[in-house]
Short mmCIF file of the C-alpha atoms (twelve columns), coordinates in Angstrom:
data_MODEL
# 
_entry.id   MODEL 
# 
loop_
_atom_site.group_PDB 
_atom_site.id 
_atom_site.type_symbol 
_atom_site.label_atom_id 
_atom_site.label_alt_id 
_atom_site.label_comp_id 
_atom_site.label_asym_id 
_atom_site.label_seq_id 
_atom_site.Cartn_x 
_atom_site.Cartn_y 
_atom_site.Cartn_z 
_atom_site.pdbx_PDB_model_num 
ATOM 1   C CA . UNK A 1   -7.730  -7.716  182.331 1 
ATOM 2   C CA . UNK A 2   -7.987  -5.060  178.960 1 
ATOM 3   C CA . UNK A 3   -4.042  -4.356  177.688 1 
ATOM 4   C CA . UNK A 4   -4.132  -1.622  176.012 1 
ATOM 5   C CA . UNK A 5   -0.473  0.681   174.039 1 
ATOM 6   C CA . UNK A 6   0.013   4.284   175.097 1 
ATOM 7   C CA . UNK A 7   1.524   5.440   171.556 1 
ATOM 8   C CA . UNK A 8   -0.113  4.677   168.176 1 
ATOM 9   C CA . UNK A 9   1.315   1.349   167.238 1 
ATOM 10  C CA . UNK A 10  1.803   2.345   163.636 1 
ATOM 11  C CA . UNK A 11  4.903   4.804   164.369 1 
ATOM 12  C CA . UNK A 12  6.467   1.498   166.172 1 
ATOM 13  C CA . UNK A 13  9.083   -0.951  165.231 1 
ATOM 14  C CA . UNK A 14  7.695   -4.988  164.993 1 
ATOM 15  C CA . UNK A 15  9.324   -5.476  168.263 1 
ATOM 16  C CA . UNK A 16  7.697   -2.418  171.350 1 
ATOM 17  C CA . UNK A 17  9.775   -0.790  173.495 1 
ATOM 18  C CA . UNK A 18  6.685   1.411   175.076 1 
ATOM 19  C CA . UNK A 19  4.213   1.528   177.675 1 
ATOM 20  C CA . UNK A 20  1.569   -0.395  178.250 1 
ATOM 21  C CA . UNK A 21  -1.369  -0.463  179.604 1 
ATOM 22  C CA . UNK A 22  -3.286  -3.542  181.091 1 
ATOM 23  C CA . UNK A 23  -7.021  -1.925  183.308 1 
ATOM 24  C CA . UNK A 24  -7.984  -4.037  186.581 1 
ATOM 25  C CA . UNK A 25  -4.956  -5.000  186.817 1 
ATOM 26  C CA . UNK A 26  -4.985  -5.604  190.423 1 
ATOM 27  C CA . UNK A 27  -9.133  -6.176  191.529 1 
ATOM 28  C CA . UNK A 28  -10.119 -2.812  195.048 1 
ATOM 29  C CA . UNK A 29  -10.157 -5.647  197.533 1 
ATOM 30  C CA . UNK A 30  -6.803  -6.766  195.929 1 
ATOM 31  C CA . UNK A 31  -5.000  -2.952  195.974 1 
ATOM 32  C CA . UNK A 32  -6.722  -2.696  199.194 1 
ATOM 33  C CA . UNK A 33  -4.731  -6.342  200.584 1 
ATOM 34  C CA . UNK A 34  -1.578  -4.859  199.344 1 
ATOM 35  C CA . UNK A 35  -1.058  -1.672  200.935 1 
ATOM 36  C CA . UNK A 36  -1.939  -2.907  203.919 1 
ATOM 37  C CA . UNK A 37  1.016   -5.205  203.487 1 
ATOM 38  C CA . UNK A 38  2.901   -2.538  202.399 1 
ATOM 39  C CA . UNK A 39  2.570   -0.925  205.439 1 
ATOM 40  C CA . UNK A 40  2.953   -4.077  207.389 1 
ATOM 41  C CA . UNK A 41  6.676   -3.722  206.844 1 
ATOM 42  C CA . UNK A 42  7.573   -0.461  208.056 1 
ATOM 43  C CA . UNK A 43  8.119   1.903   205.835 1 
ATOM 44  C CA . UNK A 44  11.651  3.794   205.664 1 
ATOM 45  C CA . UNK A 45  12.370  6.569   203.440 1 
ATOM 46  C CA . UNK A 46  13.097  6.388   199.828 1 
ATOM 47  C CA . UNK A 47  16.826  6.142   198.534 1 
ATOM 48  C CA . UNK A 48  19.089  6.422   195.269 1 
ATOM 49  C CA . UNK A 49  21.778  4.418   194.844 1 
ATOM 50  C CA . UNK A 50  24.457  7.939   194.611 1 
ATOM 51  C CA . UNK A 51  21.835  10.449  196.703 1 
ATOM 52  C CA . UNK A 52  20.342  14.174  196.100 1 
ATOM 53  C CA . UNK A 53  18.295  16.476  198.203 1 
ATOM 54  C CA . UNK A 54  15.235  16.808  196.672 1 
ATOM 55  C CA . UNK A 55  15.650  14.114  193.798 1 
ATOM 56  C CA . UNK A 56  13.011  11.657  195.106 1 
ATOM 57  C CA . UNK A 57  10.545  12.108  198.373 1 
ATOM 58  C CA . UNK A 58  8.980   8.931   199.092 1 
ATOM 59  C CA . UNK A 59  8.198   6.354   202.130 1 
ATOM 60  C CA . UNK A 60  8.329   1.892   200.613 1 
ATOM 61  C CA . UNK A 61  8.599   -1.391  202.023 1 
ATOM 62  C CA . UNK A 62  9.347   -3.735  199.973 1 
ATOM 63  C CA . UNK A 63  7.233   -6.648  199.986 1 
ATOM 64  C CA . UNK A 64  8.280   -10.526 200.326 1 
ATOM 65  C CA . UNK A 65  7.876   -13.509 198.966 1 
ATOM 66  C CA . UNK A 66  5.649   -15.452 201.700 1 
ATOM 67  C CA . UNK A 67  2.923   -17.444 200.982 1 
ATOM 68  C CA . UNK A 68  0.691   -15.051 201.876 1 
ATOM 69  C CA . UNK A 69  1.519   -12.431 199.101 1 
ATOM 70  C CA . UNK A 70  2.410   -15.632 196.551 1 
ATOM 71  C CA . UNK A 71  -1.176  -14.478 194.704 1 
ATOM 72  C CA . UNK A 72  0.638   -11.361 193.851 1 
ATOM 73  C CA . UNK A 73  3.662   -12.390 192.538 1 
ATOM 74  C CA . UNK A 74  1.444   -14.692 190.352 1 
ATOM 75  C CA . UNK A 75  -0.172  -11.567 189.429 1 
ATOM 76  C CA . UNK A 76  3.141   -10.178 188.406 1 
ATOM 77  C CA . UNK A 77  4.803   -12.557 186.596 1 
ATOM 78  C CA . UNK A 78  1.324   -12.599 184.625 1 
ATOM 79  C CA . UNK A 79  1.589   -9.049  183.828 1 
ATOM 80  C CA . UNK A 80  5.679   -8.656  183.012 1 
ATOM 81  C CA . UNK A 81  5.426   -12.471 180.718 1 
ATOM 82  C CA . UNK A 82  2.165   -10.801 178.591 1 
ATOM 83  C CA . UNK A 83  3.656   -7.450  178.571 1 
ATOM 84  C CA . UNK A 84  6.616   -8.688  177.157 1 
ATOM 85  C CA . UNK A 85  6.018   -11.112 174.332 1 
ATOM 86  C CA . UNK A 86  5.517   -7.126  173.030 1 
ATOM 87  C CA . UNK A 87  9.547   -6.578  174.494 1 
ATOM 88  C CA . UNK A 88  10.886  -9.296  173.535 1 
ATOM 89  C CA . UNK A 89  13.292  -9.563  176.424 1 
ATOM 90  C CA . UNK A 90  15.483  -12.713 177.333 1 
ATOM 91  C CA . UNK A 91  14.063  -11.878 181.336 1 
ATOM 92  C CA . UNK A 92  13.668  -14.122 184.435 1 
ATOM 93  C CA . UNK A 93  10.101  -13.841 185.089 1 
ATOM 94  C CA . UNK A 94  10.284  -16.236 188.741 1 
ATOM 95  C CA . UNK A 95  12.008  -13.730 191.408 1 
ATOM 96  C CA . UNK A 96  10.555  -10.579 191.059 1 
ATOM 97  C CA . UNK A 97  11.593  -7.843  193.527 1 
ATOM 98  C CA . UNK A 98  7.749   -6.069  194.178 1 
ATOM 99  C CA . UNK A 99  7.870   -2.653  196.429 1 
ATOM 100 C CA . UNK A 100 4.773   -0.421  197.851 1 
ATOM 101 C CA . UNK A 101 5.452   2.569   197.835 1 
ATOM 102 C CA . UNK A 102 3.459   5.747   199.284 1 
ATOM 103 C CA . UNK A 103 3.434   9.196   198.146 1 
ATOM 104 C CA . UNK A 104 2.533   13.133  200.486 1 
ATOM 105 C CA . UNK A 105 1.959   16.206  200.065 1 
ATOM 106 C CA . UNK A 106 5.362   17.154  198.174 1 
ATOM 107 C CA . UNK A 107 6.391   14.265  197.462 1 
ATOM 108 C CA . UNK A 108 7.683   12.747  193.640 1 
ATOM 109 C CA . UNK A 109 10.744  11.235  191.957 1 
ATOM 110 C CA . UNK A 110 12.284  13.069  189.592 1 
ATOM 111 C CA . UNK A 111 13.177  12.042  186.161 1 
ATOM 112 C CA . UNK A 112 15.555  8.457   186.059 1 
ATOM 113 C CA . UNK A 113 15.531  4.787   184.486 1 
ATOM 114 C CA . UNK A 114 14.919  1.537   186.291 1 
ATOM 115 C CA . UNK A 115 17.256  -0.326  184.082 1 
ATOM 116 C CA . UNK A 116 19.048  -0.839  187.235 1 
ATOM 117 C CA . UNK A 117 21.748  -3.852  188.111 1 
ATOM 118 C CA . UNK A 118 20.787  -6.722  190.455 1 
ATOM 119 C CA . UNK A 119 23.793  -8.817  190.982 1 
ATOM 120 C CA . UNK A 120 24.577  -9.988  187.644 1 
ATOM 121 C CA . UNK A 121 21.112  -8.934  185.643 1 
ATOM 122 C CA . UNK A 122 20.331  -5.191  185.027 1 
ATOM 123 C CA . UNK A 123 16.329  -4.956  185.395 1 
ATOM 124 C CA . UNK A 124 14.392  -5.227  182.508 1 
ATOM 125 C CA . UNK A 125 11.396  -5.123  182.981 1 
ATOM 126 C CA . UNK A 126 8.970   -2.411  185.211 1 
ATOM 127 C CA . UNK A 127 5.577   -1.853  186.448 1 
ATOM 128 C CA . UNK A 128 3.691   0.464   188.163 1 
ATOM 129 C CA . UNK A 129 0.096   -1.048  190.010 1 
ATOM 130 C CA . UNK A 130 -2.406  2.143   191.007 1 
ATOM 131 C CA . UNK A 131 -3.283  1.456   194.492 1 
ATOM 132 C CA . UNK A 132 -4.586  4.365   194.589 1 
ATOM 133 C CA . UNK A 133 -7.836  5.522   194.174 1 
ATOM 134 C CA . UNK A 134 -7.281  8.763   191.402 1 
ATOM 135 C CA . UNK A 135 -9.649  11.187  194.022 1 
ATOM 136 C CA . UNK A 136 -7.536  10.145  196.986 1 
ATOM 137 C CA . UNK A 137 -4.847  13.007  195.406 1 
ATOM 138 C CA . UNK A 138 -4.115  15.514  193.517 1 
ATOM 139 C CA . UNK A 139 -0.701  15.051  190.826 1 
ATOM 140 C CA . UNK A 140 2.188   12.580  191.368 1 
ATOM 141 C CA . UNK A 141 1.393   11.755  187.701 1 
ATOM 142 C CA . UNK A 142 3.469   8.525   186.083 1 
ATOM 143 C CA . UNK A 143 4.950   10.262  182.775 1 
ATOM 144 C CA . UNK A 144 7.150   8.828   180.558 1 
ATOM 145 C CA . UNK A 145 9.568   10.927  177.902 1 
ATOM 146 C CA . UNK A 146 9.538   11.499  175.672 1 
ATOM 147 C CA . UNK A 147 5.596   10.750  175.675 1 
ATOM 148 C CA . UNK A 148 4.123   12.450  178.930 1 
ATOM 149 C CA . UNK A 149 1.306   11.424  180.878 1 
ATOM 150 C CA . UNK A 150 -0.153  8.444   181.534 1 
ATOM 151 C CA . UNK A 151 -3.388  10.281  181.340 1 
ATOM 152 C CA . UNK A 152 -5.248  6.329   181.466 1 
ATOM 153 C CA . UNK A 153 -2.882  5.302   184.219 1 
ATOM 154 C CA . UNK A 154 -4.953  6.533   187.302 1 
ATOM 155 C CA . UNK A 155 -7.467  4.270   188.020 1 
ATOM 156 C CA . UNK A 156 -7.610  2.067   190.815 1 
ATOM 157 C CA . UNK A 157 -5.613  -1.295  190.140 1 
ATOM 158 C CA . UNK A 158 -4.081  0.011   186.714 1 
ATOM 159 C CA . UNK A 159 -0.740  -1.525  185.750 1 
ATOM 160 C CA . UNK A 160 1.407   0.044   183.433 1 
ATOM 161 C CA . UNK A 161 3.968   -2.112  182.350 1 
ATOM 162 C CA . UNK A 162 7.212   -0.889  180.437 1 
ATOM 163 C CA . UNK A 163 10.451  -1.147  179.742 1 
ATOM 164 C CA . UNK A 164 13.388  -0.782  182.272 1 
ATOM 165 C CA . UNK A 165 15.661  1.287   180.716 1 
ATOM 166 C CA . UNK A 166 13.071  3.559   179.626 1 
ATOM 167 C CA . UNK A 167 12.667  7.415   181.537 1 
ATOM 168 C CA . UNK A 168 10.565  8.059   183.652 1 
ATOM 169 C CA . UNK A 169 9.280   10.137  186.910 1 
ATOM 170 C CA . UNK A 170 6.054   10.729  189.334 1 
ATOM 171 C CA . UNK A 171 5.604   14.805  189.951 1 
ATOM 172 C CA . UNK A 172 5.259   16.084  192.990 1 
ATOM 173 C CA . UNK A 173 1.377   15.878  194.799 1 
ATOM 174 C CA . UNK A 174 -0.288  19.028  195.719 1 
ATOM 175 C CA . UNK A 175 -2.895  17.028  197.768 1 
ATOM 176 C CA . UNK A 176 -2.970  13.848  199.415 1 
ATOM 177 C CA . UNK A 177 -1.062  9.630   199.315 1 
ATOM 178 C CA . UNK A 178 -0.864  8.218   196.152 1 
ATOM 179 C CA . UNK A 179 0.300   4.489   197.172 1 
ATOM 180 C CA . UNK A 180 1.692   2.231   194.561 1 
ATOM 181 C CA . UNK A 181 2.756   -0.943  193.803 1 
ATOM 182 C CA . UNK A 182 6.693   -1.248  191.083 1 
ATOM 183 C CA . UNK A 183 7.819   -4.694  190.183 1 
ATOM 184 C CA . UNK A 184 11.413  -4.714  188.478 1 
ATOM 185 C CA . UNK A 185 12.013  -8.176  186.913 1 
ATOM 186 C CA . UNK A 186 15.609  -8.929  186.099 1 
ATOM 187 C CA . UNK A 187 17.587  -11.182 183.092 1 
ATOM 188 C CA . UNK A 188 20.978  -10.780 180.738 1 
ATOM 189 C CA . UNK A 189 22.311  -7.652  179.624 1 
ATOM 190 C CA . UNK A 190 21.227  -7.161  176.069 1 
ATOM 191 C CA . UNK A 191 23.375  -7.800  174.118 1 
# 
């Protein structure tokens, strides 16, 4: 699994907060297995805490921790821990939240952060893993503010790991279906 930073590292302080790319985070068979697990949970409309019409158009399900999904939790934890060596956050890597997400034509989510309180602890590290082949859809670009589109993030099995407070969006799809996995890790509030 190859790690690639998405911005010029010479522009950053010692602790980096830019998105980090991991090529081959999941193999093609693991992507297919993950899609099957996500679909088996039953898809529901993705909602925001404060619903705004047209802000988010997607279908989601949550993949719970179980013997058949333990391998996925282990991989997600390893990715989060690897990226957090750059971020340096205090994070609980034992209890991730894993969401399968599917976007169809016009599917999208506008600018937002994942920095949300789950119980007493906010989300601190987010992961987006591409499960679709790039040729299966058009549009649906993952963008970060102020970096723009993650041009090298469309490879099947590629993971993008970033601090949960970084603004990002998925632009509307114009063709096909985009399938992805989102993982969040929480920790004590920043001080």
